[in-house]
LOKOLTOR-769499 format. One record per residue: x, y, z of N, C-alpha, C in turn; residue in three letters. Coordinates in pm, whole numbers, plus 50000, padded with zeros to 5 digits. Example, Ala and Ser with C-alpha at 12.3 -4.5 7.8 and 13.67 -1.06 7.14 Angstrom:
513194943150780512304955050780513204967050780Ala
512854977550708513674989450714512905000350787Ser
//
This chain:
725854035745538726334044745434725734058645455Met
726594068645467726124082245487725844089345356Gly
724804097545355724454105845239724704120445277Ile
725404127645190725744141545220725304150745107Val
725144163545142724784173845045726054180945000Val
726314180844870727534187044819727274199144729Thr
726014201744695725714213244611724294218144634Gly
724094231144615722764237044632722504247044518Val
721234247944477720844257544375719414261844397Gly
719134274644372717804279744404717484292244324Met
716244293244281715704305344219714274306944268Ile
713884319144299712534321444350712154335944327Ser
711014339744380710584353644372711544362944445Ala
712374357344533713374365344605714564368944516Leu
714744361444406715864364444318716494352044258Gly
717564354244184718244343744110719504339444185Val
719534326844229720694321444297720534320944448Gly
721244311544510721144309544655721544322044731Val
722674328044697723154339744771722164351244767Asp
721594353744650720614364544636719404362044725Cys
718944349644729717794346244814718114348244962Asn
719304344145003719674345645144719804360245184Leu
720324368545095720444382845124719064389045143Val
718114385245057716754390645068716114386645200Ser
716294374045240715734369445367716384376745483Ile
717704378345477718424385245584717904399545601Arg
717544405845492717044419645495715544420245524Lys
714894408745533713454408445559712624412545439Gly
713144410645318712454414745195711674403045138Leu
710384404045136709554393545080709524394644928Ser
709404383144861709254383044715707804383344672Gly
706884384144765705454384044731705004398144695Ile
704414399444576703914412344528702384412344530Ser
701804424044530700354425344545699594418744431Ala
700094419844309699444413644193700504408544097Thr
700184398544016701154393543918701454403943811Pro
702704403743763703104412543652703424404543527Lys
704024392843546704364384143433703184374943399Ile
702594369043502701454360043483700234367643434Leu
699584362343333698364368343279697164361443343Lys
696484368643430695324363043499694364374143538Thr
693084370743541692094380343585692024381643735Gly
692654372343806692654372743952693804381344002Asn
693484392044069694504401044122694774397344268Lys
695614387244285695924381944417697434382544440Leu
697874383744564699314383844592699964370644550Pro
701124371744487701864359944444703354362344461Val
704084351344477705544352044478706044349344337Gly
706214359744258706524358544116707934363544087Glu
708714355444014710014360043967709794370143855Leu
710354382043871710074392843777710934391743651Gln
710804380543581711484378243455710534370543363Met
710444374743237709614367743140710314354743097Thr
709564346243028710174334042974711274337342875Asn
711074347642792712104351642697713364356142771Asp
713194363342879714344367742958715054355943023Glu
714294345943065714894333843124715664326043018Leu
715104324942898715844318442789717184325442767His
717154338542766718384346342743719364344442858Lys
718874344842981719724342843098720444329343091Leu
719734319343043720274305743037721014302742908Leu
721074312642818721654310942685721054299042612Thr
719734298042618718974287942545718174295142437Ile
718254290542315717584297142204716074297842229Gln
715464309642205714034311242232713154301642153Pro
713634297342034712824288041954712664274242018Gln
713474271442122713254258842196711934259242272Glu
711504271242308710164273342365709914264142485His
710814264842581710694256542701709664262342796Leu
709054253642873708094258342974708824266043083Ser
708114274243153708694282143262709194272843374Arg
708464262143397708904252243497710274246743462Thr
710494243343335711784238243291712874248743304Ala
712564261043266713554271843270714024274543413Leu
713084275243505713434277443646714284265843697Leu
713894253643660714634241843704716044241543649Gly
716204245143524717544245043463718474254343537Ile
718004266343572718864275543646719324269343778Trp
718374264543857718704259443991719594247043983Ala
719344238343887720164226243873721574229743829Val
721704238943735723054243143693723834248943811Arg
723164257043891723854262844007724294251944104Glu
723414242244129723744231344223724904222844171Ala
724894219544041725974211543983727304218743990Leu
727304231643959728534239543966729024240544109Lys
728094242544201728434243744342729064230944395Asn
728624219444342729144206444386730414202544312Ala
730784210144211731974206844131731894192444080Asn
730804189444015730494175843972731474171043863Val
731854158643874732684151943774731734145643672Asp
731694151343550730714147043452731044133543389Tyr
732184127843424732474114343376731794103643461Ser
731254107743575730564098543665729084097343629Lys
728394088243696726954086243673726184096843751Arg
725504105743678724764116543741723274114143720Ile
722534113343830721094111243822720324124043850Gly
719064123943813718174135343838716814130143883Leu
716394134444000715014131844046714374145444064Val
713534149043968712924162343967711424161143990Ser
710854171344048709424170844078708734183544030Ser
707484182043996706664193543957705194189643971Thr
704354199643991702914197243989702264204943875Ser
702814216443841702254224843736702694220043598Val
703904214143588704404209743460704474221243361Gly
704034218843239704094229143136702804236943120Gly
702014237743226700704244243217700804258843175Met
701914265543206702004279843169701954281643017Asp
702404271742940702294272142795700984266142747Leu
700564255042808699354248042765698134256942771Thr
698024265042875696814273242889696724283742776Glu
697854287642719697814296942606697314289942480His
697664277242465697164269242352695644268842354Phe
695064266642470693614264742479692834277742460Phe
693494289142477692804301842451692264302242309Glu
693054297242214692634297242073691924284342035Lys
692354273242094691784260242059690304259242097Phe
689934265442208688534265042253687624271842150Ile
688134282342088687334289641989687314282441854Glu
688424275741823688534268941695689434256741712Asp
688864244741699689644232641728690704229741621Asp
690824238641523691924237541427692994248141455Lys
692774255941560693714266641594694544262741715Ala
695484271441751696374268641863697684262941814Gly
698774266741879700104262141838700494249841918Arg
700724238741851701004226141920702284226742001Leu
703194235641968704414236742047704104240842192Arg
702904246842213702524250942348702064239342435Asp
701794227742376701404216142457702504205642462Val
703574207942388704664198142381705284195442518Arg
705284205342606705914203842737704914202542851Met
703694198842818702654198142921702944187443027His
703384175842983703614164743076704684168343180Asp
704484163843301705444167143408706864162643375Cys
706994151043310708324145743280709054153943174Ala
708324162043096708974169942992709964179943053Ala
709614185543168710544194943232711784187543282Ser
711614175443333712764167443378713704164643261Thr
713144160643148713964157743031714714170242984Asp
714034181742985714674194242942715804198043037Ala
715564196443166716604199643265717824190643244Ile
717584177743229718684168343209719464171743083Ala
718754174742976719404177642847720274190242854Arg
719774200442920720484213242924721464214243041His
721544203943123722474204143236723514193043229Cys
723524185543121724544175143104724384163343196Gly
723154160343235722914149043325722774136343241Ile
723624126543270723784115043181723234101943233Asn
722704101843354722304089143415720804087943437Gly
720474080043533719064077443568718324090543594Tyr
717104091343545716274102843579714814098743588Arg
714094105443676712674102643693711984115043748Thr
710664114743745709854126243785708874122043894Thr
708714130743993707804127944104706774139244113Ile
705524135444131704464145444149703504140644257Ser
703784144944379702934141644494702494154444563Thr
702024163944481701584176944531702734183944604Ala
702424189744720703404198744784704514191444860Cys
704454178344865705554170644923706504165444816Ser
706284169144691706994163144578708504164144589Ser
709034176144612710494177844613711134170644730Ala
710454170444844710984162844957711044148044923Ala
710034143044852710044129144810711114126544704Asn
711444136944626712554135644531713864133744606Ala
714034141044717715234139444799715334125244854Val
714214120144903714184106544958714524096344849Ile
713944097944732714204088644621715674089244580Thr
716234101344573717644102744537718574095844635Gly
718264097044763719084090444866719074075244846Ala
717934069844810717834055444788718614051144664Lys
718624059544560719414056444440720904055544474Leu
721374064544560722774064044602723044051544686Leu
722144048444776722354036944863722394023744785Lys
721684023244673721664011144591722674011944476His
723564021944481724664023244385724184024144240Asn
723084030944218722564032944083723194045344019Ile
723604055044102724244067344055725404070744148Val
726274079744101727364084944184727024098544243Asp
726304106344164725734119044209724244118444178Tyr
723444125244259722034126644221721574140744256Val
720954147044157720384160444175718914158444210Val
718484164444321717134162144372716454175244408Val
715174176244379714444188344414713224190044327Gly
712844202644305711634204844227711544218744169Gly
710664220144071710454232844003708974234343971Ser
708434246143994707054249043957706924263743920Asp
706104266343820705864280043774704414283943801Ala
704194296543815702834301543829702084299843697Leu
700804297043708699934296843589698544301143633Ser
697784306343538696424310543570695594298543615Ala
695814286943554695094274743590695284271543738Phe
696534272743786696824269643926696174279744019Thr
696294292443985695674302844068694174300644076Val
693544297943962692094295743961691724283444043Asn
692544272844032692254260644107692294262744256Gly
693344269544303693454271944446692404281844495Phe
692024291144408690954300344447689644292744466Lys
689414282744381688184274844394688144267044525Ser
689324263944579689394257244709689224266844825Leu
689194279644793689004290544892690114290444999Met
691364288344954692484288445049693564298545010Ile
693204308244923694144318844890693834331244973Leu
694874337345029694704349545106694764361545012Asp
693854370745028693854382944946694894392944994Glu
695524389945107696594398245160697854389745172Lys
698924395645221700174388345242699934377445346His
700334365145315700024353845404700704355445540Cys
700124348945641700574350345780700644336445845Arg
701654328545811701734315045868701754314946020Pro
701014305646077700944303046221700354314646302Phe
699744324246235699104335346306697624332346325Asp
697084337046433695664335146461694794340646348Glu
695254351346281694464357846177694714352046038Ser
695484341446027695824335745896694554333145815Arg
694654335545686693464334245602693734326945471Ala
694894320645460695194313245338696614315245293Gly
696944309245180698304309745128698424319445011Leu
699654323144979699984330344856700774320644769Asn
700364318744647701104310044557702414316544514Leu
703404308244484704694313244438705244304144330Gly
706424307744279707094299544179708584299344208Glu
709254289244156710684288444176711164274144163Gly
712434272144197713044258844191714144258044295Ala
714274246244355715334243844452715844229644438Gly
717174228044428717764214744410719014213244495Tyr
719244200744538720454196844608721204186644523Leu
722514186244538723304175044487723654166244607Val
723304153444598723614143844702724684134144654Leu
725544129944747726554119744719726704110544840Gln
727324098944816727724090544928728894097445000Arg
728874096845131729874104145209731294100145172Glu
731534087245145732894082745115733414088244982Glu
732504093344897732904098844766733024114044768Asp
732764120244883732674134944888733644140544992Ala
734784145744948735734151545044735204164145112Pro
734354171545042733764183745097732254182845086Leu
731564187245191730104187245185729534197145286Tyr
728274200645264727584210045353727144203345483Tyr
726484191945468725894185345585725444171445543Cys
724934163945639724404150545613722874151045595His
722374142445510720944139245509720814126945598Leu
720474129245724720544118545824719264110745841Ser
718144116845806716874110045824715824115345729Gly
714874106845699713754111045615712624101045631Tyr
711414105745603710264096745610709124102745530Ala
708364093945467707124097745399705994089445458Asn
705024096245512703874089545572702584096045524Arg
701464089045537700214094545486699204096945597Asn
698604108645592697604112445691696324104345673Asp
696034100445548694854092045517693574097645577Ala
693394110845558692264117645622691294123645521His
691814130645421690954138545332691724141445204His
691014144545096691664147344968692614159344975Gln
692224169545051693064181545056693444185745198Thr
692654182145296692894186745433693704176645513Ala
694444181745611695164173245706694274170645827Ser
694544159945898693754156746017694024166846127Ser
693044168846213693194178346323694334174446415Ala
694604161546427695654156746516697044157246452Glu
697094160046321698374160346251699034146746243Gly
698244136346216698794122746219699934120646120Asn
699724124645995700764122745895702014130745926Gly
701824143145968702954151846003703744146046120Ala
703034141646221703674135746339704494123346301Tyr
703904114346223704604102046186705824104946099Leu
705694114546005706824117745918707994123345999Ala
707714132646089708784138446171709384128046264Met
708524120546332709004110646429709854099946361Ala
709434095546243710174084846176711464089846112Asp
711504102446071712754108246022713784108746134Ala
713334112546253714234112746369714674098546405Leu
713734089246399714064075346433715124069746338Lys
714994072846210715974068146112717364073346144Met
717434085846191718714092046223719234088046361Ala
718414081046437718804077446573718874089446665Gly
718004099346639718004111746717716744113146800Met
716864120046911715724123146996715174136846958Ser
713894139346985713314152446952714084164247010Pro
714644162547130715344173747194716634177447123Glu
717074169347027718304172246953718074180646828Asn
716814183946797716504192246681716704206946715Val
717524213946635717824227946663716844237646597Asp
716244233546486715374242746411714464234546322Tyr
713234239246304712284233046212711894243246106Ile
712154239745979711594247645870710224241545841Asn
709194248045892707844242545889707224243345750Ala
706254234845726705494235845601704744249145601His
704054252245709703514265645735702954273145616Gly
701834268745562701284275045442700514287945471Thr
700024289445592699174300745624697694297545614Gly
697354285145582695944281245580695494277245720Thr
694184278445742693654274945873693944260645909Gly
693744251645814693914237345840695364233345859Asn
696244236945767697634232245776698314236845904Asn
698214249645935698984254946048698494249446181Asp
697194246746190696654240546311697114226046321Ala
697024218746211697424204646210698914203046239Ser
699754211546178701194210646200701544214446344Glu
700834224346398701054228146539700724216546632Ser
699614209846604699234198246687700304187446681Ala
700864185346561701914175246546703184179246622Ala
703534192146620704694196946697704524193546845Phe
703354196546896703114194347040703134179447073Ile
702584171146986702614156647009704054151347014Arg
704914156446927706274151146917707234157447018Leu
707124170447036708114177647116707614181747255Phe
706314180147279705774183847409705954198747437Gly
706484201847555706704215847594708044221347548Asn
708804213347473710154217547431710254218147279Asn
709344225747219709334227147074710514235647030Ile
711324230846936712494238546890712064251446820Pro
712974260646800712654272346716712134267546581Pro
711054273646535710484269646406709984282046332Phe
709884280946203709304291746123708954286445986Ser
708074293545918707764290945778708404301945694Ser
709024298045584709634307845494708724311045375Thr
707494305945376706604308045263706104322445250Lys
706184330245357705824344345346706904352145271Ala
708054346045247709104351945163708924347945016Phe
708694335144992708714329644856707334327244797Thr
706294326944881705024321344840705104306244846Gly
703964299744834703944285144834704224280444692His
705394274644673705844270744539705454256444502Thr
704494250844572703904237844541704954226744537Leu
705124220044423706064208744419707494213044447Ala
707814225644420709174230644443709454234044588Ala
708404235144670708574240144807709574231944886Ala
709474218744878710384210344953711824211744910Gly
712054215044782713414217144733713984230444778Gly
713194240944763713614254244807713884254144957Ile
712994247945033713154248045178714244238445225Glu
714554228245146715714219745176716994227845158Ala
717064235745052718234244445032718384254045149Val
717294260345191717354269645303717744262645432Leu
717294250245450717644242645570719134239545573Ser
719674235445458721104232645448721904245245478Val
721454256545424722184269045445722044274345587Met
720964270445656720844274045799721954267345879Ala
722274254845846723384247845912724714254145872Ile
724864257045743726114262545692726434276145751Lys
725434284945757725674298845798725334301645944Thr
724654292246010724274294346150723204304846166Gly
722084302946095721014313046102719654306246117Cys
718704313846170717314309746178716504320146101Leu
715554315646021714804324645934713534329646004Tyr
713184342245982711984347646047710694343245978Pro
709654342246056708304339246009707604352645990Asn
707614357845869707084371245844705604372345879Leu
705204384445918703804388345938703134381646058Asn
703934375846147703334369546265703104379946376Phe
701904379346436701584388246547700994380846667Asn
700044371746640699294365446749699294350246734Thr
699684342946840699664328346831698264322846807Pro
698174311246744696894304346729696394300846868Ile
695214305146901694724304247039694704289947091Ser
694394280347007694284266447052695634260147084Ala
696734266247035698044259847050699084268747119Tyr
698984281847102699864291047172701314290747130Gly
701594286747006702984285446961703444298246890Leu
704654302546920705224314446857706464310646777Thr
706464313146646707634309746564708744320046581Pro
709874317446518710974327146512710484339246435Val
710624351046490710074363046426711154372746375Cys
712414370446415713504379046369714614370446312Lys
715264375546209716404368546152717484367346260Tyr
717944355146282718924352546388720154346146326Thr
721314352546343722534346446293723544345046405Asp
724754341046369725824338946467725414328746573Cys
724644318846531724264308146622724734294946562Thr
724774284646641725184271646589723934263146564Arg
723784258946442722654250546403723224237046358Val
722994226746437723544213546406722524204346338Asp
721254207646350720234198846290718994206846254Ser
718474203946135717264210646087716304200046035Val
715074200846081713984192446032713134201045940Leu
712924196645817712094204545725710914196245678Thr
709744202345679708484195345652707874199545519Asn
707304189845449706564192345326705354183145324Ser
704174189245326702934181445335702054184445214Phe
701594173945146700844175845022699394171345033Gly
698634174944929697264170244918697254154944921Phe
696124149644961696004135244974696664129845098Gly
697114138945187697734134845312699164130245297Gly
699814133245184701184128745159702154137645236Asn
702714132445344703534140345436704974135245437Cys
705924144445417707344140745419708144150145506Ser
709124144645576710044152445658711464148045626Ser
712354157845620713784155445597714564160645716Leu
715604153545755716444157845867717874159545818Leu
718364171945825719744175045789720554177545916Phe
721774172245920722614174046039724024177645997Thr
724714184546086726084188546059726994176346042Arg
//
């Protein structure tokens, strides 16, 4: 049974909607700004922030402000609505949702605690109502007319990729007719402070796969796909031909030097599709810009592809690292690479990592044929997932 992609939706620091994001990438315009403008934080660090307040997002979505939805939910609702419309979904069918998040409703919760810490009788309880990760999934389903099975996944930065894998299994077991899969995450001061404590945030614009890389820039956004069984879809973008989730089993936050989890995820995704490494046309790398990730992922590339590594790049220097949403946003970009025949540039790259000598795609390349894209999403705890899309 073949699984195909019939709809895409995306919102990020690059803009609202898939087309807007692609135009920004084509022009080489990064969504990362020097300091947050919407997010209230004492840390003045570069972030990929959508320049719209929560009130403006409520208005954009025609949702009454008194609903007081979390930013994670608002971003997700936009991207899911776009994906459903793009797929021309039949709402009389069984529509499922597998959504992922790591931040959940923290952007509201942290405001509650500002007053609660001073006075345990103070603070507005509506600010904690959406704290749980599943609350954003429920809000998305409610405001997008999703009537079937729904669940929430939170496996750090591999979350949305794992949502895609879960959605494919729901289709294969005939639990749904359509399934919307992906993730949404919003910036919050809590998240920025947490990643700063890990000492993996770059004070400048991130530089994935560069020798001088010094950390990641956090971002926010949402990316979702609509998946269907091939026999039910007369029109589609591409196939989801392979996927795998494997664990590095090395460290709470770091990947192994050998890239064990990354290697196994990529190799097993190819094996599922019955494809050889030489058949991969492009890799949308996890590429966070941290010392550990980019070295580990490079090692895994060399183990799997040897001296014939396909064109690869990280798009996180455009969007920032959107955590649980990253796999969804990058899945959308991977699908559109096949659709439009383009390769995305790895911004800010100058010098290969000395131990590996790998050079990513550095210029936007179009008018090419892209038949297969491997996209990687690797999370804390060694949770590594790879998706393979083919024409």
